[in-house]
C-alpha positions in Angstrom: -1.6 -44.9 -34.9 -5.1 -46.1 -34.0 -6.3 -42.5 -34.1 -4.8 -42.1 -37.6 -6.5 -45.3 -38.8 -9.8 -44.2 -37.3 -9.6 -40.8 -39.0 -8.7 -42.5 -42.3 -11.8 -44.7 -42.0 -14.0 -41.8 -41.3 -12.6 -39.8 -44.2 -13.1 -42.7 -46.5 -16.7 -43.3 -45.4 -17.5 -39.6 -45.8 -15.9 -39.6 -49.3 -17.9 -42.6 -50.4 -21.1 -41.0 -49.0 -20.5 -37.8 -51.0 -19.7 -39.8 -54.1 -22.9 -41.8 -53.9 -25.2 -39.0 -52.8 -27.4 -37.8 -55.7 -25.9 -34.7 -57.2 -28.0 -31.9 -58.4 -27.2 -30.5 -61.8 -25.0 -27.4 -61.6 -27.0 -25.8 -64.4 -30.1 -24.0 -63.3 -32.1 -20.9 -64.4 -33.4 -18.2 -62.1 -35.7 -15.7 -63.7 -37.5 -12.6 -62.4 -40.5 -13.4 -64.5 -43.7 -14.7 -63.0 -44.2 -16.8 -66.1 -41.5 -18.0 -68.4 -40.7 -20.7 -71.0 -37.8 -21.8 -73.1 -38.8 -23.8 -76.2 -36.8 -25.5 -79.0 -38.1 -24.1 -82.2 -37.7 -27.2 -84.4 -39.3 -29.8 -82.1 -41.4 -27.7 -79.7 -39.7 -29.3 -76.7 -39.9 -27.2 -73.5 -36.4 -26.9 -72.0 -37.3 -24.7 -69.1 -40.6 -23.4 -67.7 -42.0 -21.4 -64.8 -45.8 -20.9 -64.6 -45.8 -21.5 -68.3 -49.5 -22.2 -68.5 -50.7 -19.4 -66.2 -53.1 -17.0 -68.0 -51.8 -13.5 -67.9 -52.0 -10.1 -69.7 -49.5 -10.0 -72.5 -49.3 -6.4 -73.7 -47.6 -5.7 -77.0 -46.3 -9.2 -77.7 -49.9 -9.6 -78.9 -48.6 -7.9 -82.1 -46.8 -11.1 -83.1 -50.3 -12.5 -84.1 -51.2 -9.2 -85.8 -48.0 -9.3 -87.8 -48.3 -12.9 -89.0 -51.9 -12.4 -90.1 -50.9 -9.4 -92.1 -48.0 -11.3 -93.7 -50.2 -14.3 -94.5 -52.9 -12.1 -96.1 -50.6 -11.8 -99.1 -51.3 -8.0 -99.3 -48.0 -6.6 -98.1 -47.6 -4.6 -101.3 -51.0 -3.0 -101.0 -51.4 0.6 -100.0 -53.5 1.1 -96.9 -55.5 4.3 -96.2 -55.1 5.1 -92.6 -58.3 6.0 -90.7 -58.7 8.7 -88.2 -59.7 5.9 -85.7 -56.2 4.3 -86.1 -54.4 7.6 -85.5 -56.3 8.2 -82.3 -55.2 4.9 -80.7 -53.5 5.5 -77.3 -50.1 4.4 -76.2 -47.0 3.8 -78.3 -47.3 5.2 -81.9 -45.4 5.8 -85.1 -47.6 8.9 -85.6 -49.5 8.0 -88.6 -51.7 10.7 -90.2 -55.4 10.5 -91.0 -56.0 9.5 -94.7 -52.3 9.0 -95.5 -51.5 6.0 -97.6 -48.8 3.6 -96.6 -47.8 0.1 -97.7 -49.0 -2.7 -95.5 -45.5 -4.0 -95.3 -44.3 -0.7 -93.8 -47.1 -0.9 -91.2 -45.9 -4.3 -90.1 -42.4 -2.9 -89.7 -43.8 -0.1 -87.6 -45.8 -2.6 -85.6 -42.9 -4.9 -84.8 -40.0 -2.5 -84.5 -41.7 0.5 -82.8 -44.7 -1.3 -81.4 -47.1 1.2 -83.0 -50.6 0.8 -81.7 -51.8 3.0 -84.5 -50.2 0.6 -87.0 -52.0 -2.3 -85.3 -55.4 -0.7 -85.8 -54.6 0.3 -89.4 -53.5 -3.3 -90.1 -56.6 -4.8 -88.4 -59.0 -2.5 -90.4 -57.2 -3.3 -93.6 -56.8 -7.1 -93.3 -59.9 -7.9 -91.2 -62.2 -5.3 -92.7 -62.8 -4.0 -89.1 -61.4 -4.4 -85.6 -64.0 -7.0 -84.8 -63.3 -8.9 -88.0 -59.6 -9.0 -87.4 -60.0 -10.1 -83.7 -62.1 -13.0 -85.1 -59.2 -14.0 -87.4 -56.7 -13.7 -84.4 -58.7 -16.2 -82.3 -59.3 -18.5 -85.3 -55.6 -18.6 -85.9 -54.8 -19.1 -82.2 -57.2 -22.2 -82.2 -55.4 -23.6 -85.3 -52.0 -23.2 -83.7 -53.2 -24.9 -80.5 -53.1 -21.9 -78.2 -55.6 -23.5 -75.7 -55.3 -20.8 -73.0 -55.4 -17.7 -75.2 -58.1 -15.1 -76.1 -57.5 -12.0 -78.1 -59.7 -8.9 -77.8 -57.6 -6.4 -79.8 -54.7 -6.3 -82.2 -52.3 -4.3 -79.9 -52.5 -5.7 -76.3 -53.7 -2.5 -74.5 -55.3 -3.0 -71.1 -58.8 -1.7 -72.1 -60.2 -5.3 -72.5 -60.5 -7.8 -69.6 -60.8 -10.8 -71.9 -57.4 -10.4 -73.6 -54.9 -12.9 -72.3 -52.4 -15.7 -73.1 -49.7 -17.8 -71.5 -46.0 -18.0 -71.9 -46.3 -21.4 -73.4 -49.0 -20.3 -75.9 -46.9 -17.3 -77.0 -44.0 -19.7 -77.6 -46.3 -21.8 -79.8 -47.3 -18.7 -81.7 -43.7 -17.6 -82.2 -42.7 -21.1 -83.3 -45.4 -20.9 -85.9 -44.5 -17.4 -87.0 -40.8 -18.2 -87.3 -41.6 -20.7 -90.1 -42.4 -17.7 -92.3 -39.4 -16.2 -94.0 -40.9 -12.7 -94.1 -41.7 -12.7 -90.4 -38.2 -13.8 -89.6 -36.8 -10.9 -91.6 -39.0 -8.3 -90.1 -38.7 -9.6 -86.5 -34.9 -9.5 -86.7 -34.6 -6.1 -88.5 -32.7 -3.5 -86.4 -33.6 -0.4 -88.5 -36.3 0.2 -91.2 -37.0 3.3 -93.3 -40.5 4.1 -94.4 -41.9 7.0 -96.5 -43.1 10.1 -94.7 -45.8 11.7 -96.9 -45.7 15.2 -95.4 -41.9 15.6 -94.8 -38.8 15.6 -97.0 -37.2 12.8 -95.0 -38.1 9.2 -94.4 -39.4 7.8 -91.2 -36.6 5.9 -89.5 -37.7 3.1 -87.1 -35.2 1.4 -84.8 -36.1 -1.8 -83.1 -37.0 -1.5 -79.4 -35.9 -5.1 -78.9 -32.6 -4.6 -77.1 -31.8 -8.3 -77.3 -30.7 -7.7 -80.9 -27.8 -5.7 -79.6 -27.3 -7.2 -76.1 -27.1 -10.8 -77.1 -25.0 -11.9 -80.1 -27.1 -15.0 -80.9 -30.4 -13.1 -80.9 -32.5 -13.3 -84.1 -35.6 -11.3 -83.3 -38.6 -11.0 -81.0 -41.1 -8.5 -79.7 -41.3 -6.3 -76.6 -44.3 -5.4 -74.5 -45.4 -3.2 -71.6 -48.6 -2.0 -70.0 -49.3 -0.9 -66.4 -51.3 -4.1 -65.8 -49.2 -6.6 -67.8 -45.9 -5.1 -66.7 -42.9 -6.1 -68.9 -43.4 -8.9 -71.4 -40.9 -10.2 -73.9 -40.6 -12.8 -76.7 -37.2 -13.4 -78.2 -35.5 -15.9 -80.5 -31.9 -17.0 -80.7 -29.8 -19.3 -82.9 -26.5 -20.9 -82.0 -25.1 -23.6 -84.3 -28.0 -25.8 -85.4 -30.2 -24.9 -82.4 -33.0 -22.3 -82.6 -34.6 -21.4 -79.3 -37.6 -19.3 -78.3 -37.9 -17.5 -74.9 -41.0 -15.9 -73.4 -41.4 -14.0 -70.2 -44.5 -12.4 -68.7 -44.3 -9.8 -65.9 -40.5 -9.8 -65.8 -38.7 -6.8 -64.2 -35.4 -8.1 -65.5 -36.5 -9.6 -68.8 -33.3 -9.0 -70.8 -31.2 -10.9 -68.4 -33.9 -13.5 -67.9 -33.8 -14.3 -71.7 -30.0 -14.3 -71.8 -29.9 -16.7 -68.9 -32.5 -19.0 -70.4 -30.7 -19.1 -73.8 -27.3 -19.8 -72.2 -28.9 -22.6 -70.2 -30.5 -24.1 -73.3 -27.4 -23.9 -75.5 -25.1 -25.2 -72.8 -27.2 -28.1 -71.6 -28.8 -29.4 -74.8 -27.5 -30.5 -78.2 -29.7 -31.1 -81.3 -29.5 -34.9 -82.0 -30.5 -36.2 -85.4 -32.5 -39.2 -84.3 -34.0 -40.1 -87.7 -32.2 -39.0 -90.9 -34.0 -38.1 -94.1 -33.8 -40.6 -96.9 -33.5 -44.4 -97.3 -34.3 -46.7 -94.4 -31.6 -49.3 -94.2 -32.6 -51.1 -91.0 -35.5 -53.0 -92.5 -34.3 -56.3 -93.9 -37.6 -57.6 -95.3 -37.3 -58.3 -99.0 -40.5 -56.5 -99.9 -39.4 -53.3 -98.3 -35.7 -53.4 -98.4 -34.2 -50.6 -100.5 -37.7 -49.2 -101.4 -38.8 -47.3 -98.3 -37.6 -43.9 -97.1 -38.4 -40.8 -94.9 -39.3 -37.6 -96.7 -38.2 -35.7 -93.6 -35.7 -36.3 -90.8 -36.3 -35.7 -87.1 -33.9 -34.0 -84.7 -34.5 -33.4 -81.0 -32.7 -31.4 -78.3 -31.2 -33.7 -75.7 -28.8 -33.5 -72.7 -25.7 -35.6 -72.6 -27.5 -38.1 -70.4 -30.4 -38.5 -72.8 -28.5 -39.1 -76.0 -28.4 -42.8 -75.5 -32.0 -43.1 -74.6 -33.6 -42.7 -78.0 -35.2 -45.7 -79.8 -37.1 -46.0 -83.0 -39.8 -48.6 -83.8 -41.0 -49.2 -87.3 -44.5 -50.4 -88.2 -45.3 -51.4 -91.8 -48.6 -52.2 -93.4 -49.8 -55.7 -94.3 -49.4 -56.0 -98.1 -52.1 -57.5 -100.4 -52.9 -57.8 -104.1 -54.6 -54.4 -104.4 -51.8 -52.8 -102.4 -49.2 -54.2 -104.7 -51.0 -53.0 -107.8 -51.6 -49.5 -106.5 -48.0 -48.8 -105.6 -48.9 -47.1 -102.3 -47.0 -44.0 -101.2 -47.3 -44.3 -97.4 -46.7 -47.8 -96.1 -46.2 -47.3 -92.4 -44.7 -45.1 -89.7 -41.8 -44.8 -87.3 -42.3 -43.9 -83.7 -39.5 -42.2 -81.9 -39.1 -42.8 -78.2 -37.0 -40.9 -75.6 -36.6 -43.0 -72.4 -39.4 -45.2 -73.6 -41.8 -42.3 -74.0 -43.2 -41.5 -77.5 -42.2 -38.1 -78.8 -42.8 -38.2 -82.6 -44.3 -40.2 -85.4 -42.9 -40.0 -88.9 -44.5 -41.5 -92.1 -42.7 -44.1 -94.1 -42.9 -43.8 -97.9 -42.6 -46.4 -100.6 -40.9 -45.9 -103.9 -41.4 -48.9 -106.3 -38.8 -47.4 -108.7 -36.1 -48.4 -106.3 -36.8 -52.1 -106.7 -33.8 -54.1 -107.7 -35.7 -57.3 -108.2 -39.3 -58.3 -108.6 -41.1 -59.6 -105.5 -41.8 -63.3 -106.0 -45.0 -65.1 -105.1 -43.3 -66.8 -102.2 -42.2 -63.5 -100.8 -45.7 -62.2 -101.2 -47.3 -65.1 -99.4 -44.7 -64.9 -96.6 -45.6 -61.2 -96.0 -49.3 -62.0 -95.8 -48.6 -63.6 -92.5 -47.6 -60.2 -91.0 -50.2 -57.7 -90.1 -47.5 -55.5 -88.7 -43.8 -55.5 -88.9 -42.1 -54.0 -85.8 -38.4 -53.8 -85.3 -36.1 -51.8 -83.1 -34.2 -48.9 -84.5 -31.0 -47.1 -83.3 -30.0 -48.2 -79.8 -32.5 -50.9 -79.7 
């Protein structure tokens, strides 16, 4: 009996120890890539990373920048005369012919679907005036987007330049920017495209090299890459429900499975939470502002189950004065969103005097002069 009691006590002690011991999350990601990142497209939040800021060769995912610059040029309907220089570009090709004329839009399809290096040079010469002129535009755009650890030296990603590099994180930033463009989204996710073939009776038929479009049902697009020095590189995008994710891998022997693993992790572990809804702000009770202030845009953020109760919103409104009242200001303050007490977003607060239900009296005006800033807690505090 004593032995039984002793064993029971030991069993209970061990059980309590196990219950109270910090448990690691079952969910994890293991990737073959030397550098990788998983980013939420809407917020830019990084959900997974491995060497995400390491500078590396990027091969043909360079062409994402080439594509978006071509699209933003507004010349997709223009006919481009292909130079002999473009047709001599080494590596992957759609076999353009010297002096043939082809729509810039078709060149972008050939660039993204078949990774044509000849199309990259033809685009660069047309949009930038020259290769050097186009490379200047590439680096200018990279700076605008915030790609701090990136330098482009060509429009295709070939290894013949030492100062051509980026990071997994920077390429995710570029993709996030590009995916805001409807034309880019369409081209990036196209499985098959037909383009005229001037010397044949049949069209060119280009099938997308991005196998994610057929291997993974939530895939929406992306770009493949490979050179001897960069090894396999891949950018892909996926959508499930209301979540849009971006995955990037550099030097990844098993990149298809890397991307599927990262996407499955992101979709399983995170939900998109609407923290701030677009429209009227009802939580402000001050008479001057009540029923007159609103958000032009909402804010949603990917969060784990444990994080969903950790969001707070703090509102700060400007001090009113006579001039302010006469001018009917548009922006009257901001809301700061916090996750676990760390600021993650600021949203402008707009004022619409037409929503007034009663005129603001002198006493209300004088009362508000005492406040230089109004700050109140939002949802969950």
